[in-house]
RODO-2510 file (C-alpha; in nm, 4 decimals, decimal comma):
residues 81
     n   res          X          Y          Z
     1     m     1,0188    -0,9555     0,4521
     2     p     0,8197    -0,9188     0,1307
     3     l     0,6097    -1,1878    -0,0301
     4     y     0,7037    -1,2680    -0,3909
     5     s     0,4850    -1,4500    -0,6437
     6     f     0,6433    -1,6831    -0,8981
     7     r     0,5133    -1,8576    -1,2094
     8     n     0,6675    -2,1673    -1,3624
     9     t     0,6931    -2,0950    -1,7369
    10     e     0,6899    -2,4670    -1,8217
    11     t     0,3880    -2,5764    -1,6180
    12     g     0,2052    -2,2480    -1,5556
    13     e     0,1841    -2,3152    -1,1810
    14     t     0,2132    -2,0194    -0,9446
    15     h     0,3308    -2,0006    -0,5851
    16     d     0,4283    -1,7394    -0,3265
    17     k     0,7406    -1,7242    -0,1117
    18     l     0,8393    -1,4989     0,1746
    19     m     1,2066    -1,4049     0,1348
    20     t     1,4592    -1,1259     0,1198
    21     w     1,5689    -0,9663    -0,2078
    22     d     1,9020    -1,1492    -0,2077
    23     d     1,7266    -1,4817    -0,1426
    24     r     1,4867    -1,4029    -0,4285
    25     e     1,7724    -1,3418    -0,6696
    26     q     1,9430    -1,6648    -0,5630
    27     y     1,6140    -1,8563    -0,5915
    28     l     1,5593    -1,7268    -0,9455
    29     s     1,9127    -1,8175    -1,0509
    30     n     1,8677    -2,1708    -0,9092
    31     n     1,5294    -2,2101    -1,0853
    32     p     1,5561    -2,0708    -1,4407
    33     a     1,2028    -2,1862    -1,5322
    34     l     1,0520    -1,9392    -1,2830
    35     e     0,9492    -1,5822    -1,3504
    36     v     0,8357    -1,3170    -1,1050
    37     i     0,4701    -1,2129    -1,1177
    38     i     0,4466    -0,8395    -1,0641
    39     g     0,1247    -0,7237    -0,9020
    40     a    -0,0103    -0,4038    -0,7593
    41     p     0,1332    -0,3171    -0,4202
    42     a    -0,1130    -0,3416    -0,1336
    43     v     0,0398    -0,0629     0,0663
    44     g    -0,1162     0,2497     0,2048
    45     d    -0,4488     0,3997     0,2926
    46     s    -0,6541     0,5224    -0,0032
    47     v    -0,7558     0,8395     0,1837
    48     r    -0,3979     0,9269     0,2809
    49     l    -0,2764     0,8548    -0,0714
    50     g    -0,5378     1,0945    -0,2097
    51     i    -0,7253     0,8310    -0,4087
    52     r    -1,0512     0,9036    -0,2316
    53     k    -1,1719     1,1710     0,0075
    54     p    -1,2931     1,1045     0,3626
    55     d    -1,6704     1,0757     0,3961
    56     d    -1,8877     1,3677     0,5104
    57     g    -1,9370     1,2286     0,8622
    58     f    -1,5641     1,2246     0,9257
    59     r    -1,5250     1,5744     0,7813
    60     e    -1,7945     1,6952     1,0210
    61     v    -1,6040     1,5477     1,3153
    62     l    -1,2847     1,7158     1,1960
    63     s    -1,4603     2,0512     1,1649
    64     k    -1,5926     2,0223     1,5217
    65     i    -1,2438     1,9399     1,6475
    66     g    -1,1022     2,2349     1,4537
    67     a    -1,3670     2,4712     1,5932
    68     a    -1,2975     2,3612     1,9500
    69     n    -0,9195     2,3924     1,9031
    70     y    -0,8822     2,7106     1,7012
    71     k    -0,5030     2,7298     1,7518
    72     s    -0,4361     2,3796     1,6190
    73     n    -0,2997     2,2890     1,2758
    74     l    -0,6260     2,1106     1,2054
    75     s    -0,8179     2,4332     1,2401
    76     s    -0,5936     2,6126     0,9906
    77     k    -0,6128     2,3210     0,7441
    78     l    -0,9914     2,3131     0,7571
    79     s    -1,0254     2,6893     0,7114
    80     r    -0,8405     2,6670     0,3756
    81     k    -1,1019     2,4318     0,2249
***
């Protein structure tokens, strides 16, 4: 279940709750003074998402693996770069 952050518009207090989407909607309808705080999702690996590249040491390990296994997909991926 996801964790939702809420802010009370009257007092400014914030709190987090772990609940389903339907429970969240019901909670918001029962508490009209609350608003949802939308933050950046903390999901995913920055290398896999393409935000940053793997460091040179890891690339060296991958190239050694590709050289030792010339028929693997890794070898063909490394030869394109």
